[in-house]
TORGU-201012 format. One record per residue (C-alpha): residue number from 1; residue in one letter; y, z, x. Coordinates in Angstrom, 1 decimal. Example, Ala and Ser with C-alpha at 12.3 -4.5 7.8 and 13.67 -1.06 7.14 Angstrom:
! residues 2
{atom 1 "A" {-4.5 7.8 12.3}}
{atom 2 "S" {-1.1 7.1 13.7}}
END
This chain:
! residues 429
{atom 1 "X" {-90.6 52.7 51.9}}
{atom 2 "X" {-93.6 50.3 53.8}}
{atom 3 "X" {-94.5 49.4 50.1}}
{atom 4 "X" {-90.3 49.0 48.8}}
{atom 5 "X" {-90.1 46.6 52.3}}
{atom 6 "X" {-93.1 44.5 51.1}}
{atom 7 "X" {-92.2 44.0 47.9}}
{atom 8 "X" {-89.2 43.1 49.2}}
{atom 9 "X" {-90.4 40.5 51.8}}
{atom 10 "X" {-93.1 39.4 48.8}}
{atom 11 "X" {-89.8 38.7 46.6}}
{atom 12 "X" {-87.7 37.2 49.3}}
{atom 13 "X" {-90.7 34.6 50.2}}
{atom 14 "X" {-90.9 33.3 46.3}}
{atom 15 "X" {-87.7 32.6 46.8}}
{atom 16 "X" {-86.4 30.2 49.3}}
{atom 17 "X" {-82.6 29.7 50.0}}
{atom 18 "X" {-81.3 26.5 48.3}}
{atom 19 "X" {-83.4 27.0 45.0}}
{atom 20 "X" {-83.9 30.5 42.7}}
{atom 21 "X" {-87.5 30.0 42.3}}
{atom 22 "X" {-89.9 27.8 45.1}}
{atom 23 "X" {-91.0 24.5 43.0}}
{atom 24 "X" {-95.2 25.7 44.5}}
{atom 25 "X" {-94.5 28.9 42.8}}
{atom 26 "X" {-93.6 28.0 39.4}}
{atom 27 "X" {-96.8 25.4 39.2}}
{atom 28 "X" {-98.8 28.3 40.4}}
{atom 29 "X" {-97.7 30.1 37.5}}
{atom 30 "X" {-98.0 27.7 35.2}}
{atom 31 "X" {-101.6 27.0 36.1}}
{atom 32 "X" {-102.3 30.8 35.9}}
{atom 33 "X" {-100.6 30.5 32.4}}
{atom 34 "X" {-102.5 27.6 31.2}}
{atom 35 "X" {-105.5 29.0 32.1}}
{atom 36 "X" {-105.0 32.4 30.4}}
{atom 37 "X" {-103.8 30.3 27.3}}
{atom 38 "X" {-107.2 28.1 27.3}}
{atom 39 "X" {-109.3 31.1 27.4}}
{atom 40 "X" {-107.9 33.2 25.1}}
{atom 41 "X" {-107.1 30.3 22.5}}
{atom 42 "X" {-110.2 28.5 22.6}}
{atom 43 "X" {-112.4 31.7 22.9}}
{atom 44 "X" {-110.4 33.2 19.6}}
{atom 45 "X" {-110.7 29.7 17.8}}
{atom 46 "X" {-114.8 29.6 18.4}}
{atom 47 "X" {-115.4 33.1 17.6}}
{atom 48 "X" {-113.5 32.6 14.5}}
{atom 49 "X" {-115.4 29.3 13.3}}
{atom 50 "X" {-118.8 31.8 14.0}}
{atom 51 "X" {-117.6 34.6 12.4}}
{atom 52 "X" {-116.4 32.4 9.4}}
{atom 53 "X" {-119.6 30.7 9.0}}
{atom 54 "X" {-120.9 33.8 8.8}}
{atom 55 "X" {-118.9 35.4 6.5}}
{atom 56 "X" {-119.1 32.1 4.2}}
{atom 57 "X" {-123.3 32.9 4.9}}
{atom 58 "X" {-122.8 36.7 3.7}}
{atom 59 "X" {-120.9 35.8 0.5}}
{atom 60 "X" {-123.4 33.6 -1.1}}
{atom 61 "X" {-126.8 34.5 -0.1}}
{atom 62 "X" {-128.2 37.6 -1.3}}
{atom 63 "X" {-129.1 39.3 2.5}}
{atom 64 "X" {-132.6 40.4 1.6}}
{atom 65 "X" {-135.0 38.7 -0.4}}
{atom 66 "X" {-138.0 41.0 -0.6}}
{atom 67 "X" {-140.9 39.0 -2.5}}
{atom 68 "X" {-144.5 39.6 -3.5}}
{atom 69 "X" {-147.2 37.8 -0.8}}
{atom 70 "X" {-149.4 35.5 -3.1}}
{atom 71 "X" {-152.1 36.3 -0.8}}
{atom 72 "X" {-152.0 40.0 -0.3}}
{atom 73 "X" {-154.4 41.9 -2.4}}
{atom 74 "X" {-153.2 45.8 -2.1}}
{atom 75 "X" {-149.5 44.7 -2.5}}
{atom 76 "X" {-147.7 47.8 -4.4}}
{atom 77 "X" {-146.2 46.7 -7.8}}
{atom 78 "X" {-142.6 45.6 -8.3}}
{atom 79 "X" {-141.5 48.6 -10.2}}
{atom 80 "X" {-142.9 51.1 -7.3}}
{atom 81 "X" {-141.4 48.4 -4.7}}
{atom 82 "X" {-137.8 48.7 -6.5}}
{atom 83 "X" {-138.0 52.2 -5.9}}
{atom 84 "X" {-138.8 52.6 -2.5}}
{atom 85 "X" {-136.0 49.7 -1.3}}
{atom 86 "X" {-133.9 51.4 -3.6}}
{atom 87 "X" {-134.4 54.5 -1.4}}
{atom 88 "X" {-133.6 53.5 1.8}}
{atom 89 "X" {-130.0 53.8 3.4}}
{atom 90 "X" {-127.6 51.5 3.8}}
{atom 91 "X" {-129.1 49.7 0.0}}
{atom 92 "X" {-125.9 48.7 -1.8}}
{atom 93 "X" {-127.6 46.9 -4.5}}
{atom 94 "X" {-131.3 46.3 -5.2}}
{atom 95 "X" {-132.1 43.7 -8.5}}
{atom 96 "X" {-135.1 42.6 -9.7}}
{atom 97 "X" {-135.3 38.3 -9.7}}
{atom 98 "X" {-137.3 35.6 -10.8}}
{atom 99 "X" {-136.9 32.9 -8.7}}
{atom 100 "X" {-138.4 29.5 -7.3}}
{atom 101 "X" {-138.0 25.8 -7.2}}
{atom 102 "X" {-136.8 23.8 -10.1}}
{atom 103 "X" {-136.4 19.8 -10.6}}
{atom 104 "X" {-133.0 19.2 -12.3}}
{atom 105 "X" {-133.1 15.7 -15.0}}
{atom 106 "X" {-130.9 14.2 -16.9}}
{atom 107 "X" {-131.2 11.0 -18.6}}
{atom 108 "X" {-132.5 8.9 -15.5}}
{atom 109 "X" {-130.3 11.1 -13.0}}
{atom 110 "X" {-132.7 13.6 -11.2}}
{atom 111 "X" {-131.5 16.7 -8.8}}
{atom 112 "X" {-133.5 19.3 -7.2}}
{atom 113 "X" {-132.8 22.7 -6.9}}
{atom 114 "X" {-134.0 24.6 -3.3}}
{atom 115 "X" {-134.1 28.2 -5.1}}
{atom 116 "X" {-132.8 29.6 -8.7}}
{atom 117 "X" {-132.2 33.1 -8.7}}
{atom 118 "X" {-133.1 34.6 -11.9}}
{atom 119 "X" {-130.7 38.0 -12.3}}
{atom 120 "X" {-130.1 40.6 -14.6}}
{atom 121 "X" {-126.3 40.7 -15.3}}
{atom 122 "X" {-126.3 44.2 -15.6}}
{atom 123 "X" {-128.8 45.3 -12.6}}
{atom 124 "X" {-127.5 42.5 -9.7}}
{atom 125 "X" {-123.4 43.2 -10.5}}
{atom 126 "X" {-123.3 42.9 -7.0}}
{atom 127 "X" {-125.0 39.9 -6.0}}
{atom 128 "X" {-122.6 37.6 -8.8}}
{atom 129 "X" {-119.9 39.3 -8.4}}
{atom 130 "X" {-119.2 37.8 -4.6}}
{atom 131 "X" {-120.1 34.7 -5.8}}
{atom 132 "X" {-117.2 34.6 -7.8}}
{atom 133 "X" {-114.8 33.2 -5.2}}
{atom 134 "X" {-117.2 30.2 -5.4}}
{atom 135 "X" {-117.0 29.6 -9.0}}
{atom 136 "X" {-115.1 26.1 -10.0}}
{atom 137 "X" {-116.0 26.4 -13.8}}
{atom 138 "X" {-117.1 28.7 -16.4}}
{atom 139 "X" {-119.0 32.6 -16.2}}
{atom 140 "X" {-121.2 34.3 -14.0}}
{atom 141 "X" {-122.5 36.2 -17.2}}
{atom 142 "X" {-125.8 34.4 -17.0}}
{atom 143 "X" {-126.4 34.4 -21.0}}
{atom 144 "X" {-130.0 33.2 -22.1}}
{atom 145 "X" {-130.7 29.3 -22.4}}
{atom 146 "X" {-127.9 28.7 -19.8}}
{atom 147 "X" {-127.9 27.9 -16.1}}
{atom 148 "X" {-125.0 27.9 -13.1}}
{atom 149 "X" {-125.6 24.7 -10.7}}
{atom 150 "X" {-123.6 23.5 -7.8}}
{atom 151 "X" {-120.5 20.9 -8.1}}
{atom 152 "X" {-123.0 18.9 -5.6}}
{atom 153 "X" {-126.3 18.8 -8.1}}
{atom 154 "X" {-123.6 18.6 -11.0}}
{atom 155 "X" {-122.2 15.2 -9.2}}
{atom 156 "X" {-125.8 14.5 -8.9}}
{atom 157 "X" {-126.4 14.2 -12.6}}
{atom 158 "X" {-123.4 13.1 -13.8}}
{atom 159 "X" {-122.7 16.5 -15.9}}
{atom 160 "X" {-120.1 18.7 -16.8}}
{atom 161 "X" {-120.0 22.5 -17.9}}
{atom 162 "X" {-121.8 22.9 -21.9}}
{atom 163 "X" {-123.5 19.8 -21.0}}
{atom 164 "X" {-127.8 20.1 -21.1}}
{atom 165 "X" {-130.3 19.5 -19.1}}
{atom 166 "X" {-134.1 19.6 -18.7}}
{atom 167 "X" {-135.3 21.9 -15.8}}
{atom 168 "X" {-138.9 21.9 -14.2}}
{atom 169 "X" {-140.3 24.8 -12.5}}
{atom 170 "X" {-141.7 23.3 -8.9}}
{atom 171 "X" {-145.1 24.9 -9.1}}
{atom 172 "X" {-145.7 22.9 -12.6}}
{atom 173 "X" {-144.4 19.6 -11.0}}
{atom 174 "X" {-147.0 20.6 -8.6}}
{atom 175 "X" {-149.8 21.4 -10.5}}
{atom 176 "X" {-149.2 17.8 -12.5}}
{atom 177 "X" {-149.5 15.8 -9.4}}
{atom 178 "X" {-152.4 17.6 -8.3}}
{atom 179 "X" {-153.7 16.7 -11.8}}
{atom 180 "X" {-153.1 13.1 -11.5}}
{atom 181 "X" {-154.1 12.8 -8.1}}
{atom 182 "X" {-158.1 14.4 -9.7}}
{atom 183 "X" {-157.7 11.8 -12.2}}
{atom 184 "X" {-157.6 9.0 -10.5}}
{atom 185 "X" {-160.4 10.1 -8.3}}
{atom 186 "X" {-162.5 10.1 -11.2}}
{atom 187 "X" {-164.3 6.7 -12.0}}
{atom 188 "X" {-165.2 7.2 -15.8}}
{atom 189 "X" {-162.3 6.6 -18.3}}
{atom 190 "X" {-163.6 9.0 -20.3}}
{atom 191 "X" {-163.0 11.8 -18.0}}
{atom 192 "X" {-159.9 10.2 -16.4}}
{atom 193 "X" {-158.1 10.4 -20.0}}
{atom 194 "X" {-159.1 13.8 -20.8}}
{atom 195 "X" {-157.6 14.9 -17.4}}
{atom 196 "X" {-154.2 13.3 -17.9}}
{atom 197 "X" {-154.3 14.9 -21.2}}
{atom 198 "X" {-154.0 18.2 -20.3}}
{atom 199 "X" {-150.9 17.3 -17.6}}
{atom 200 "X" {-148.1 19.2 -19.2}}
{atom 201 "X" {-145.0 19.7 -16.9}}
{atom 202 "X" {-143.5 22.2 -19.5}}
{atom 203 "X" {-139.9 21.0 -19.5}}
{atom 204 "X" {-137.2 23.4 -20.5}}
{atom 205 "X" {-133.4 22.3 -21.9}}
{atom 206 "X" {-130.7 24.7 -20.7}}
{atom 207 "X" {-127.2 24.8 -20.9}}
{atom 208 "X" {-125.0 24.7 -17.8}}
{atom 209 "X" {-122.8 27.5 -18.4}}
{atom 210 "X" {-121.0 28.0 -14.7}}
{atom 211 "X" {-120.3 25.6 -12.0}}
{atom 212 "X" {-120.2 26.6 -8.3}}
{atom 213 "X" {-118.8 25.0 -5.0}}
{atom 214 "X" {-121.7 24.2 -2.7}}
{atom 215 "X" {-119.9 24.0 0.1}}
{atom 216 "X" {-118.5 27.6 0.1}}
{atom 217 "X" {-121.3 29.0 -2.6}}
{atom 218 "X" {-125.3 27.3 -1.0}}
{atom 219 "X" {-126.8 25.3 -2.8}}
{atom 220 "X" {-129.0 28.4 -5.2}}
{atom 221 "X" {-128.7 28.2 -9.4}}
{atom 222 "X" {-128.5 31.2 -11.0}}
{atom 223 "X" {-129.7 32.0 -14.7}}
{atom 224 "X" {-130.8 35.7 -16.1}}
{atom 225 "X" {-133.7 37.0 -15.4}}
{atom 226 "X" {-135.6 36.5 -19.1}}
{atom 227 "X" {-135.0 32.7 -18.5}}
{atom 228 "X" {-136.3 32.7 -15.1}}
{atom 229 "X" {-139.2 34.9 -16.4}}
{atom 230 "X" {-139.9 31.9 -19.0}}
{atom 231 "X" {-139.2 29.2 -16.3}}
{atom 232 "X" {-141.1 30.3 -13.9}}
{atom 233 "X" {-143.8 31.2 -16.3}}
{atom 234 "X" {-144.2 35.2 -14.8}}
{atom 235 "X" {-144.3 37.1 -18.1}}
{atom 236 "X" {-142.3 40.4 -17.6}}
{atom 237 "X" {-143.2 40.5 -13.9}}
{atom 238 "X" {-140.7 39.6 -11.7}}
{atom 239 "X" {-141.0 37.2 -7.9}}
{atom 240 "X" {-139.2 40.1 -6.1}}
{atom 241 "X" {-135.9 42.2 -5.2}}
{atom 242 "X" {-133.0 40.5 -4.6}}
{atom 243 "X" {-130.9 43.4 -1.9}}
{atom 244 "X" {-127.6 43.4 -0.8}}
{atom 245 "X" {-127.2 45.9 2.5}}
{atom 246 "X" {-123.5 47.9 4.0}}
{atom 247 "X" {-124.5 46.3 7.0}}
{atom 248 "X" {-125.5 42.7 6.7}}
{atom 249 "X" {-126.2 42.2 10.6}}
{atom 250 "X" {-128.8 44.4 10.4}}
{atom 251 "X" {-130.9 42.6 7.7}}
{atom 252 "X" {-133.5 42.4 10.5}}
{atom 253 "X" {-133.5 46.2 11.1}}
{atom 254 "X" {-133.6 46.9 7.7}}
{atom 255 "X" {-137.2 44.5 6.9}}
{atom 256 "X" {-138.0 46.3 9.6}}
{atom 257 "X" {-138.2 49.6 8.5}}
{atom 258 "X" {-139.7 48.3 5.0}}
{atom 259 "X" {-142.4 46.5 6.5}}
{atom 260 "X" {-144.8 49.8 6.8}}
{atom 261 "X" {-143.2 51.3 3.6}}
{atom 262 "X" {-144.1 47.9 1.7}}
{atom 263 "X" {-147.5 46.1 3.1}}
{atom 264 "X" {-148.2 42.6 1.3}}
{atom 265 "X" {-144.5 42.1 0.9}}
{atom 266 "X" {-142.4 40.1 2.9}}
{atom 267 "X" {-138.7 39.1 3.7}}
{atom 268 "X" {-136.1 36.5 3.4}}
{atom 269 "X" {-133.1 37.3 5.2}}
{atom 270 "X" {-129.1 35.6 4.9}}
{atom 271 "X" {-129.5 34.3 8.8}}
{atom 272 "X" {-132.9 32.4 7.9}}
{atom 273 "X" {-130.2 29.8 6.1}}
{atom 274 "X" {-127.6 29.0 9.0}}
{atom 275 "X" {-130.1 30.9 11.8}}
{atom 276 "X" {-130.3 27.8 13.9}}
{atom 277 "X" {-126.5 27.2 13.7}}
{atom 278 "X" {-125.6 30.6 14.3}}
{atom 279 "X" {-127.6 30.7 17.7}}
{atom 280 "X" {-126.5 27.3 18.6}}
{atom 281 "X" {-122.7 28.6 18.1}}
{atom 282 "X" {-123.4 31.0 20.5}}
{atom 283 "X" {-124.8 28.8 23.0}}
{atom 284 "X" {-120.9 27.0 22.1}}
{atom 285 "X" {-119.5 29.8 23.2}}
{atom 286 "X" {-121.1 30.4 26.5}}
{atom 287 "X" {-121.0 26.9 27.9}}
{atom 288 "X" {-117.3 26.8 26.5}}
{atom 289 "X" {-117.1 30.3 28.3}}
{atom 290 "X" {-118.4 28.7 31.9}}
{atom 291 "X" {-116.2 26.1 31.5}}
{atom 292 "X" {-112.9 28.5 30.7}}
{atom 293 "X" {-114.0 29.8 34.1}}
{atom 294 "X" {-113.6 26.4 36.2}}
{atom 295 "X" {-109.9 26.8 34.7}}
{atom 296 "X" {-109.8 29.9 35.7}}
{atom 297 "X" {-111.1 29.2 39.3}}
{atom 298 "X" {-108.7 26.3 39.3}}
{atom 299 "X" {-105.5 28.3 38.8}}
{atom 300 "X" {-106.6 30.9 41.2}}
{atom 301 "X" {-106.7 27.7 43.7}}
{atom 302 "X" {-103.3 26.7 42.7}}
{atom 303 "X" {-102.4 30.5 44.0}}
{atom 304 "X" {-104.3 30.5 46.7}}
{atom 305 "X" {-102.6 27.1 47.8}}
{atom 306 "X" {-99.3 28.8 47.5}}
{atom 307 "X" {-100.0 31.7 49.7}}
{atom 308 "X" {-101.7 29.4 52.7}}
{atom 309 "X" {-98.4 27.2 52.3}}
{atom 310 "X" {-96.2 30.0 52.4}}
{atom 311 "X" {-98.1 32.3 55.4}}
{atom 312 "X" {-97.7 28.8 57.5}}
{atom 313 "X" {-94.2 28.1 56.7}}
{atom 314 "X" {-93.3 31.5 57.7}}
{atom 315 "X" {-95.8 31.3 60.2}}
{atom 316 "X" {-92.8 32.5 62.9}}
{atom 317 "X" {-91.5 35.6 60.7}}
{atom 318 "X" {-95.3 37.2 61.0}}
{atom 319 "X" {-95.2 36.6 64.3}}
{atom 320 "X" {-91.9 38.6 64.4}}
{atom 321 "X" {-93.5 41.1 62.2}}
{atom 322 "X" {-96.6 41.6 64.2}}
{atom 323 "X" {-94.4 41.9 67.7}}
{atom 324 "X" {-92.1 44.7 65.8}}
{atom 325 "X" {-95.3 46.6 65.5}}
{atom 326 "X" {-96.0 45.2 61.5}}
{atom 327 "X" {-100.1 46.6 60.9}}
{atom 328 "X" {-102.3 43.7 59.3}}
{atom 329 "X" {-102.8 45.6 56.7}}
{atom 330 "X" {-98.9 45.5 56.2}}
{atom 331 "X" {-98.8 42.1 56.4}}
{atom 332 "X" {-101.7 41.6 54.6}}
{atom 333 "X" {-99.3 43.4 51.7}}
{atom 334 "X" {-96.5 41.2 51.7}}
{atom 335 "X" {-98.6 37.8 50.8}}
{atom 336 "X" {-100.4 40.1 48.4}}
{atom 337 "X" {-97.7 41.3 46.1}}
{atom 338 "X" {-97.1 37.9 45.7}}
{atom 339 "X" {-100.3 36.6 44.6}}
{atom 340 "X" {-100.0 40.0 42.6}}
{atom 341 "X" {-96.6 38.6 41.1}}
{atom 342 "X" {-97.5 35.4 40.2}}
{atom 343 "X" {-101.1 36.7 38.8}}
{atom 344 "X" {-99.0 39.1 36.4}}
{atom 345 "X" {-96.3 36.3 35.6}}
{atom 346 "X" {-98.5 33.7 34.5}}
{atom 347 "X" {-100.9 35.9 33.0}}
{atom 348 "X" {-98.1 37.2 30.9}}
{atom 349 "X" {-96.8 33.8 30.3}}
{atom 350 "X" {-100.0 32.6 29.3}}
{atom 351 "X" {-100.9 35.8 26.8}}
{atom 352 "X" {-97.8 35.4 25.2}}
{atom 353 "X" {-98.3 31.4 25.0}}
{atom 354 "X" {-102.0 31.6 23.8}}
{atom 355 "X" {-100.6 34.7 20.7}}
{atom 356 "X" {-98.5 31.6 19.4}}
{atom 357 "X" {-100.2 28.9 19.8}}
{atom 358 "X" {-103.0 30.8 17.5}}
{atom 359 "X" {-100.3 31.9 15.6}}
{atom 360 "X" {-99.0 28.0 14.9}}
{atom 361 "X" {-102.6 26.7 15.3}}
{atom 362 "X" {-102.7 25.2 11.9}}
{atom 363 "X" {-98.6 23.7 11.8}}
{atom 364 "X" {-100.0 21.7 15.4}}
{atom 365 "X" {-103.2 20.3 13.7}}
{atom 366 "X" {-101.1 19.2 10.9}}
{atom 367 "X" {-98.5 17.7 13.5}}
{atom 368 "X" {-101.5 16.1 15.7}}
{atom 369 "X" {-103.0 14.9 12.4}}
{atom 370 "X" {-99.3 13.3 11.5}}
{atom 371 "X" {-99.4 11.9 14.9}}
{atom 372 "X" {-102.8 10.2 15.2}}
{atom 373 "X" {-102.8 8.8 11.4}}
{atom 374 "X" {-104.8 11.1 10.1}}
{atom 375 "X" {-105.2 13.2 6.3}}
{atom 376 "X" {-102.8 16.2 6.6}}
{atom 377 "X" {-104.0 18.4 4.0}}
{atom 378 "X" {-107.4 19.4 3.7}}
{atom 379 "X" {-108.9 20.5 0.3}}
{atom 380 "X" {-108.1 24.1 -0.6}}
{atom 381 "X" {-110.8 26.6 -0.3}}
{atom 382 "X" {-113.6 24.2 1.7}}
{atom 383 "X" {-115.2 25.5 4.1}}
{atom 384 "X" {-112.9 25.3 7.5}}
{atom 385 "X" {-110.2 23.7 5.5}}
{atom 386 "X" {-107.7 25.4 8.2}}
{atom 387 "X" {-108.8 26.2 11.7}}
{atom 388 "X" {-109.8 30.0 11.6}}
{atom 389 "X" {-108.9 32.2 14.9}}
{atom 390 "X" {-110.3 35.4 15.1}}
{atom 391 "X" {-108.9 37.7 18.2}}
{atom 392 "X" {-110.8 40.3 20.3}}
{atom 393 "X" {-108.4 43.0 21.7}}
{atom 394 "X" {-111.1 43.7 24.7}}
{atom 395 "X" {-111.8 39.7 25.0}}
{atom 396 "X" {-107.9 39.2 25.6}}
{atom 397 "X" {-108.1 42.4 28.0}}
{atom 398 "X" {-110.5 41.1 29.3}}
{atom 399 "X" {-109.6 37.6 30.1}}
{atom 400 "X" {-106.4 39.0 31.7}}
{atom 401 "X" {-107.8 41.6 33.7}}
{atom 402 "X" {-110.2 38.5 34.9}}
{atom 403 "X" {-106.9 36.6 35.4}}
{atom 404 "X" {-104.9 39.0 38.3}}
{atom 405 "X" {-108.1 40.0 39.9}}
{atom 406 "X" {-108.8 36.1 40.7}}
{atom 407 "X" {-105.0 35.8 41.9}}
{atom 408 "X" {-105.3 39.2 43.9}}
{atom 409 "X" {-108.8 37.8 45.6}}
{atom 410 "X" {-107.1 34.2 46.2}}
{atom 411 "X" {-104.1 35.9 47.5}}
{atom 412 "X" {-105.7 37.9 50.1}}
{atom 413 "X" {-108.0 35.7 51.4}}
{atom 414 "X" {-105.2 33.3 53.5}}
{atom 415 "X" {-103.1 36.4 53.6}}
{atom 416 "X" {-105.8 38.4 55.3}}
{atom 417 "X" {-106.5 35.6 57.9}}
{atom 418 "X" {-102.2 35.1 58.7}}
{atom 419 "X" {-102.4 38.7 59.6}}
{atom 420 "X" {-104.2 38.0 62.3}}
{atom 421 "X" {-102.4 35.6 63.9}}
{atom 422 "X" {-101.5 36.4 67.8}}
{atom 423 "X" {-97.5 37.4 67.9}}
{atom 424 "X" {-97.4 34.9 71.2}}
{atom 425 "X" {-99.1 32.0 69.5}}
{atom 426 "X" {-96.9 31.8 66.1}}
{atom 427 "X" {-93.6 32.7 68.4}}
{atom 428 "X" {-94.5 29.8 70.7}}
{atom 429 "X" {-95.3 27.8 67.9}}
END
């Protein structure tokens, strides 16, 4: 009975005589709704950016590259290392590769590939399959004497599918530079000329068999395993092992498990290419959560302002309730229920609004772009050509609970002070 009476009075105070809903109550509900909407939408979009960026890295880079340390003396051979890697739990595929950096040239144009992976199409089907969505032209079959490059490198060289380019292994270029420097240090012309005559760059001609989108597929190049062995003068050897694992997020833990089993081998993880960016995104999320918390506090202050206003307006009625024997907690319940109603309504409206905004986020972007005179349609398939969003149910639930909890606290403080008003003083006022 007490709860029903408290709830009745709470609703009564929310509805003044001359209007259905109080203006100040409406403002409080809208304040809570906007706070919840901002927290849900911004959190979902920020998390969406991080998830999309992580998926882009995982969708192009090998999860783990296990390569032999050139300075190691007692490292096991690659055949034994490949066997050990394949025996690890969580390994989806493991394929030997011949890799390194290449300089590309065509007429007077040059380009640089930070990493070219020589893979066997039969053994590295998993690695090549995840590159298929990023293939703009050609094939990933990797025939002998061919290379797959990116559209960025193709633009630098002014080439297209089927054209031939000259490639230079980076170690050959570096060795030529060292020999050239050594020749410049020689005073005797015959010795200097003898050193210069020995400088060989060993260029090879490869045909372009495929073009990848650099923005989503990375800047790596791809050749067959035998072509890679010839380019980097490995004979029958390999540079290392390209590993795909079932849980890419566990790449660091996977490498730590392998370290004692493969002494003299080192590891390059898919996270290395974007680790700084991923860390920056997480820091941005932390800072954004702090800013959004301030917005939630402002919404809570609006609820507190409503409760203060109502308790001030109803001071005489509070005095009457106290004079009739109402306990302080009973009076507190009246205004606390009022804050709960405002909090629940505002949170519900904000939640529905946030889901609607996330559903229409790309349409809203287009409208804003039209209003500002920008480009409406992004290039299809380009990284982040649409606004990403990733909703975590636990995040949304926690946001709603925090919103309601802040409203309860904001309503309790002025209600607690109002319940302790002396009835005689309240009635005299």
